mmCIF entry with sequence, helices, sheets and N, C-alpha, C, O atoms, coordinates in Angstrom:
data_MODEL
# 
_entry.id   MODEL 
# 
_entity.id                         1 
_entity.type                       polymer 
_entity.pdbx_number_of_molecules   1 
# 
_entity_poly.entity_id                      1 
_entity_poly.type                           'polypeptide(L)' 
_entity_poly.nstd_linkage                   no 
_entity_poly.nstd_monomer                   no 
_entity_poly.pdbx_seq_one_letter_code       SINLDAGAEEYDESRTKRQKKKLERV 
_entity_poly.pdbx_seq_one_letter_code_can   SINLDAGAEEYDESRTKRQKKKLERV 
_entity_poly.pdbx_strand_id                 A 
# 
loop_
_entity_poly_seq.entity_id 
_entity_poly_seq.num 
_entity_poly_seq.mon_id 
_entity_poly_seq.hetero 
1 1  SER n 
1 2  ILE n 
1 3  ASN n 
1 4  LEU n 
1 5  ASP n 
1 6  ALA n 
1 7  GLY n 
1 8  ALA n 
1 9  GLU n 
1 10 GLU n 
1 11 TYR n 
1 12 ASP n 
1 13 GLU n 
1 14 SER n 
1 15 ARG n 
1 16 THR n 
1 17 LYS n 
1 18 ARG n 
1 19 GLN n 
1 20 LYS n 
1 21 LYS n 
1 22 LYS n 
1 23 LEU n 
1 24 GLU n 
1 25 ARG n 
1 26 VAL n 
# 
_struct_asym.id          A 
_struct_asym.entity_id   1 
# 
_struct_conf.conf_type_id            HELX_P 
_struct_conf.id                      HELX_P1 
_struct_conf.pdbx_PDB_helix_id       AA1 
_struct_conf.beg_label_comp_id       ILE 
_struct_conf.beg_label_asym_id       A 
_struct_conf.beg_label_seq_id        2 
_struct_conf.pdbx_beg_PDB_ins_code   ? 
_struct_conf.end_label_comp_id       ARG 
_struct_conf.end_label_asym_id       A 
_struct_conf.end_label_seq_id        25 
_struct_conf.pdbx_end_PDB_ins_code   ? 
_struct_conf.beg_auth_comp_id        ILE 
_struct_conf.beg_auth_asym_id        A 
_struct_conf.beg_auth_seq_id         2 
_struct_conf.end_auth_comp_id        ARG 
_struct_conf.end_auth_asym_id        A 
_struct_conf.end_auth_seq_id         25 
_struct_conf.pdbx_PDB_helix_class    1 
_struct_conf.details                 ? 
_struct_conf.pdbx_PDB_helix_length   24 
# 
_struct_conf_type.id          HELX_P 
_struct_conf_type.criteria    ? 
_struct_conf_type.reference   ? 
# 
loop_
_atom_site.group_PDB 
_atom_site.id 
_atom_site.type_symbol 
_atom_site.label_atom_id 
_atom_site.label_alt_id 
_atom_site.label_comp_id 
_atom_site.label_asym_id 
_atom_site.label_entity_id 
_atom_site.label_seq_id 
_atom_site.pdbx_PDB_ins_code 
_atom_site.Cartn_x 
_atom_site.Cartn_y 
_atom_site.Cartn_z 
_atom_site.occupancy 
_atom_site.B_iso_or_equiv 
_atom_site.pdbx_formal_charge 
_atom_site.auth_seq_id 
_atom_site.auth_comp_id 
_atom_site.auth_asym_id 
_atom_site.auth_atom_id 
_atom_site.pdbx_PDB_model_num 
ATOM 1   N N  . SER A 1 1  ? 0.842 -1.203 0.000   1.00 0.00 ? 1  SER A N  1 
ATOM 2   C CA . SER A 1 1  ? 0.000 0.000  0.000   1.00 0.00 ? 1  SER A CA 1 
ATOM 3   C C  . SER A 1 1  ? 0.875 1.251  0.000   1.00 0.00 ? 1  SER A C  1 
ATOM 4   O O  . SER A 1 1  ? 0.652 2.173  -0.785  1.00 0.00 ? 1  SER A O  1 
ATOM 5   N N  . ILE A 1 2  ? 1.865 1.276  0.878   1.00 0.00 ? 2  ILE A N  1 
ATOM 6   C CA . ILE A 1 2  ? 2.759 2.450  0.930   1.00 0.00 ? 2  ILE A CA 1 
ATOM 7   C C  . ILE A 1 2  ? 3.488 2.597  -0.411  1.00 0.00 ? 2  ILE A C  1 
ATOM 8   O O  . ILE A 1 2  ? 3.608 3.698  -0.948  1.00 0.00 ? 2  ILE A O  1 
ATOM 9   N N  . ASN A 1 3  ? 3.965 1.480  -0.935  1.00 0.00 ? 3  ASN A N  1 
ATOM 10  C CA . ASN A 1 3  ? 4.697 1.540  -2.204  1.00 0.00 ? 3  ASN A CA 1 
ATOM 11  C C  . ASN A 1 3  ? 3.786 2.066  -3.317  1.00 0.00 ? 3  ASN A C  1 
ATOM 12  O O  . ASN A 1 3  ? 4.213 2.869  -4.146  1.00 0.00 ? 3  ASN A O  1 
ATOM 13  N N  . LEU A 1 4  ? 2.538 1.611  -3.329  1.00 0.00 ? 4  LEU A N  1 
ATOM 14  C CA . LEU A 1 4  ? 1.607 2.072  -4.360  1.00 0.00 ? 4  LEU A CA 1 
ATOM 15  C C  . LEU A 1 4  ? 1.382 3.571  -4.222  1.00 0.00 ? 4  LEU A C  1 
ATOM 16  O O  . LEU A 1 4  ? 1.368 4.292  -5.220  1.00 0.00 ? 4  LEU A O  1 
ATOM 17  N N  . ASP A 1 5  ? 1.204 4.047  -2.985  1.00 0.00 ? 5  ASP A N  1 
ATOM 18  C CA . ASP A 1 5  ? 0.992 5.484  -2.772  1.00 0.00 ? 5  ASP A CA 1 
ATOM 19  C C  . ASP A 1 5  ? 2.193 6.280  -3.273  1.00 0.00 ? 5  ASP A C  1 
ATOM 20  O O  . ASP A 1 5  ? 2.037 7.309  -3.931  1.00 0.00 ? 5  ASP A O  1 
ATOM 21  N N  . ALA A 1 6  ? 3.390 5.797  -2.956  1.00 0.00 ? 6  ALA A N  1 
ATOM 22  C CA . ALA A 1 6  ? 4.600 6.508  -3.384  1.00 0.00 ? 6  ALA A CA 1 
ATOM 23  C C  . ALA A 1 6  ? 4.654 6.528  -4.910  1.00 0.00 ? 6  ALA A C  1 
ATOM 24  O O  . ALA A 1 6  ? 4.995 7.553  -5.501  1.00 0.00 ? 6  ALA A O  1 
ATOM 25  N N  . GLY A 1 7  ? 4.327 5.427  -5.543  1.00 0.00 ? 7  GLY A N  1 
ATOM 26  C CA . GLY A 1 7  ? 4.357 5.368  -7.005  1.00 0.00 ? 7  GLY A CA 1 
ATOM 27  C C  . GLY A 1 7  ? 3.330 6.331  -7.592  1.00 0.00 ? 7  GLY A C  1 
ATOM 28  O O  . GLY A 1 7  ? 3.594 6.985  -8.601  1.00 0.00 ? 7  GLY A O  1 
ATOM 29  N N  . ALA A 1 8  ? 2.173 6.416  -6.968  1.00 0.00 ? 8  ALA A N  1 
ATOM 30  C CA . ALA A 1 8  ? 1.128 7.324  -7.452  1.00 0.00 ? 8  ALA A CA 1 
ATOM 31  C C  . ALA A 1 8  ? 1.610 8.762  -7.351  1.00 0.00 ? 8  ALA A C  1 
ATOM 32  O O  . ALA A 1 8  ? 1.378 9.567  -8.253  1.00 0.00 ? 8  ALA A O  1 
ATOM 33  N N  . GLU A 1 9  ? 2.288 9.082  -6.243  1.00 0.00 ? 9  GLU A N  1 
ATOM 34  C CA . GLU A 1 9  ? 2.805 10.452 -6.073  1.00 0.00 ? 9  GLU A CA 1 
ATOM 35  C C  . GLU A 1 9  ? 3.811 10.766 -7.182  1.00 0.00 ? 9  GLU A C  1 
ATOM 36  O O  . GLU A 1 9  ? 3.762 11.832 -7.795  1.00 0.00 ? 9  GLU A O  1 
ATOM 37  N N  . GLU A 1 10 ? 4.719 9.828  -7.429  1.00 0.00 ? 10 GLU A N  1 
ATOM 38  C CA . GLU A 1 10 ? 5.729 10.059 -8.479  1.00 0.00 ? 10 GLU A CA 1 
ATOM 39  C C  . GLU A 1 10 ? 5.042 10.220 -9.827  1.00 0.00 ? 10 GLU A C  1 
ATOM 40  O O  . GLU A 1 10 ? 5.433 11.070 -10.627 1.00 0.00 ? 10 GLU A O  1 
ATOM 41  N N  . TYR A 1 11 ? 4.011 9.402  -10.085 1.00 0.00 ? 11 TYR A N  1 
ATOM 42  C CA . TYR A 1 11 ? 3.294 9.483  -11.355 1.00 0.00 ? 11 TYR A CA 1 
ATOM 43  C C  . TYR A 1 11 ? 2.640 10.860 -11.491 1.00 0.00 ? 11 TYR A C  1 
ATOM 44  O O  . TYR A 1 11 ? 2.737 11.501 -12.537 1.00 0.00 ? 11 TYR A O  1 
ATOM 45  N N  . ASP A 1 12 ? 1.976 11.305 -10.425 1.00 0.00 ? 12 ASP A N  1 
ATOM 46  C CA . ASP A 1 12 ? 1.316 12.623 -10.456 1.00 0.00 ? 12 ASP A CA 1 
ATOM 47  C C  . ASP A 1 12 ? 2.346 13.723 -10.713 1.00 0.00 ? 12 ASP A C  1 
ATOM 48  O O  . ASP A 1 12 ? 2.101 14.652 -11.484 1.00 0.00 ? 12 ASP A O  1 
ATOM 49  N N  . GLU A 1 13 ? 3.504 13.604 -10.055 1.00 0.00 ? 13 GLU A N  1 
ATOM 50  C CA . GLU A 1 13 ? 4.539 14.637 -10.238 1.00 0.00 ? 13 GLU A CA 1 
ATOM 51  C C  . GLU A 1 13 ? 5.001 14.687 -11.693 1.00 0.00 ? 13 GLU A C  1 
ATOM 52  O O  . GLU A 1 13 ? 5.062 15.761 -12.292 1.00 0.00 ? 13 GLU A O  1 
ATOM 53  N N  . SER A 1 14 ? 5.326 13.518 -12.264 1.00 0.00 ? 14 SER A N  1 
ATOM 54  C CA . SER A 1 14 ? 5.810 13.487 -13.644 1.00 0.00 ? 14 SER A CA 1 
ATOM 55  C C  . SER A 1 14 ? 4.726 13.987 -14.588 1.00 0.00 ? 14 SER A C  1 
ATOM 56  O O  . SER A 1 14 ? 5.017 14.691 -15.555 1.00 0.00 ? 14 SER A O  1 
ATOM 57  N N  . ARG A 1 15 ? 3.460 13.620 -14.307 1.00 0.00 ? 15 ARG A N  1 
ATOM 58  C CA . ARG A 1 15 ? 2.374 14.065 -15.177 1.00 0.00 ? 15 ARG A CA 1 
ATOM 59  C C  . ARG A 1 15 ? 2.211 15.579 -15.083 1.00 0.00 ? 15 ARG A C  1 
ATOM 60  O O  . ARG A 1 15 ? 2.012 16.251 -16.095 1.00 0.00 ? 15 ARG A O  1 
ATOM 61  N N  . THR A 1 16 ? 2.296 16.109 -13.874 1.00 0.00 ? 16 THR A N  1 
ATOM 62  C CA . THR A 1 16 ? 2.162 17.560 -13.686 1.00 0.00 ? 16 THR A CA 1 
ATOM 63  C C  . THR A 1 16 ? 3.298 18.283 -14.400 1.00 0.00 ? 16 THR A C  1 
ATOM 64  O O  . THR A 1 16 ? 3.080 19.314 -15.037 1.00 0.00 ? 16 THR A O  1 
ATOM 65  N N  . LYS A 1 17 ? 4.515 17.741 -14.292 1.00 0.00 ? 17 LYS A N  1 
ATOM 66  C CA . LYS A 1 17 ? 5.661 18.375 -14.962 1.00 0.00 ? 17 LYS A CA 1 
ATOM 67  C C  . LYS A 1 17 ? 5.421 18.399 -16.464 1.00 0.00 ? 17 LYS A C  1 
ATOM 68  O O  . LYS A 1 17 ? 5.724 19.387 -17.131 1.00 0.00 ? 17 LYS A O  1 
ATOM 69  N N  . ARG A 1 18 ? 4.872 17.301 -16.997 1.00 0.00 ? 18 ARG A N  1 
ATOM 70  C CA . ARG A 1 18 ? 4.613 17.250 -18.441 1.00 0.00 ? 18 ARG A CA 1 
ATOM 71  C C  . ARG A 1 18 ? 3.586 18.312 -18.827 1.00 0.00 ? 18 ARG A C  1 
ATOM 72  O O  . ARG A 1 18 ? 3.750 19.009 -19.829 1.00 0.00 ? 18 ARG A O  1 
ATOM 73  N N  . GLN A 1 19 ? 2.525 18.430 -18.023 1.00 0.00 ? 19 GLN A N  1 
ATOM 74  C CA . GLN A 1 19 ? 1.497 19.433 -18.315 1.00 0.00 ? 19 GLN A CA 1 
ATOM 75  C C  . GLN A 1 19 ? 2.092 20.835 -18.269 1.00 0.00 ? 19 GLN A C  1 
ATOM 76  O O  . GLN A 1 19 ? 1.769 21.678 -19.106 1.00 0.00 ? 19 GLN A O  1 
ATOM 77  N N  . LYS A 1 20 ? 2.959 21.084 -17.291 1.00 0.00 ? 20 LYS A N  1 
ATOM 78  C CA . LYS A 1 20 ? 3.582 22.408 -17.178 1.00 0.00 ? 20 LYS A CA 1 
ATOM 79  C C  . LYS A 1 20 ? 4.427 22.682 -18.420 1.00 0.00 ? 20 LYS A C  1 
ATOM 80  O O  . LYS A 1 20 ? 4.411 23.794 -18.946 1.00 0.00 ? 20 LYS A O  1 
ATOM 81  N N  . LYS A 1 21 ? 5.161 21.681 -18.888 1.00 0.00 ? 21 LYS A N  1 
ATOM 82  C CA . LYS A 1 21 ? 5.992 21.862 -20.086 1.00 0.00 ? 21 LYS A CA 1 
ATOM 83  C C  . LYS A 1 21 ? 5.102 22.223 -21.271 1.00 0.00 ? 21 LYS A C  1 
ATOM 84  O O  . LYS A 1 21 ? 5.440 23.108 -22.057 1.00 0.00 ? 21 LYS A O  1 
ATOM 85  N N  . LYS A 1 22 ? 3.968 21.541 -21.400 1.00 0.00 ? 22 LYS A N  1 
ATOM 86  C CA . LYS A 1 22 ? 3.053 21.825 -22.509 1.00 0.00 ? 22 LYS A CA 1 
ATOM 87  C C  . LYS A 1 22 ? 2.562 23.262 -22.403 1.00 0.00 ? 22 LYS A C  1 
ATOM 88  O O  . LYS A 1 22 ? 2.505 23.978 -23.403 1.00 0.00 ? 22 LYS A O  1 
ATOM 89  N N  . LEU A 1 23 ? 2.207 23.686 -21.191 1.00 0.00 ? 23 LEU A N  1 
ATOM 90  C CA . LEU A 1 23 ? 1.704 25.052 -21.015 1.00 0.00 ? 23 LEU A CA 1 
ATOM 91  C C  . LEU A 1 23 ? 2.805 26.060 -21.353 1.00 0.00 ? 23 LEU A C  1 
ATOM 92  O O  . LEU A 1 23 ? 2.539 27.103 -21.951 1.00 0.00 ? 23 LEU A O  1 
ATOM 93  N N  . GLU A 1 24 ? 4.036 25.742 -20.967 1.00 0.00 ? 24 GLU A N  1 
ATOM 94  C CA . GLU A 1 24 ? 5.144 26.673 -21.245 1.00 0.00 ? 24 GLU A CA 1 
ATOM 95  C C  . GLU A 1 24 ? 5.349 26.822 -22.748 1.00 0.00 ? 24 GLU A C  1 
ATOM 96  O O  . GLU A 1 24 ? 5.661 27.912 -23.229 1.00 0.00 ? 24 GLU A O  1 
ATOM 97  N N  . ARG A 1 25 ? 5.175 25.727 -23.493 1.00 0.00 ? 25 ARG A N  1 
ATOM 98  C CA . ARG A 1 25 ? 5.364 25.788 -24.947 1.00 0.00 ? 25 ARG A CA 1 
ATOM 99  C C  . ARG A 1 25 ? 4.370 26.764 -25.567 1.00 0.00 ? 25 ARG A C  1 
ATOM 100 O O  . ARG A 1 25 ? 4.729 27.561 -26.434 1.00 0.00 ? 25 ARG A O  1 
ATOM 101 N N  . VAL A 1 26 ? 3.127 26.697 -25.120 1.00 0.00 ? 26 VAL A N  1 
ATOM 102 C CA . VAL A 1 26 ? 2.079 27.534 -25.731 1.00 0.00 ? 26 VAL A CA 1 
ATOM 103 C C  . VAL A 1 26 ? 2.201 28.972 -25.342 1.00 0.00 ? 26 VAL A C  1 
ATOM 104 O O  . VAL A 1 26 ? 1.396 29.798 -25.773 1.00 0.00 ? 26 VAL A O  1 
# 
């Protein structure tokens, strides 16, 4: 459970970074 939560956090972070990069491009 803890490992899954940590993985979810990392996934959210990477996804947010990707979204920010897309916004910066536009």
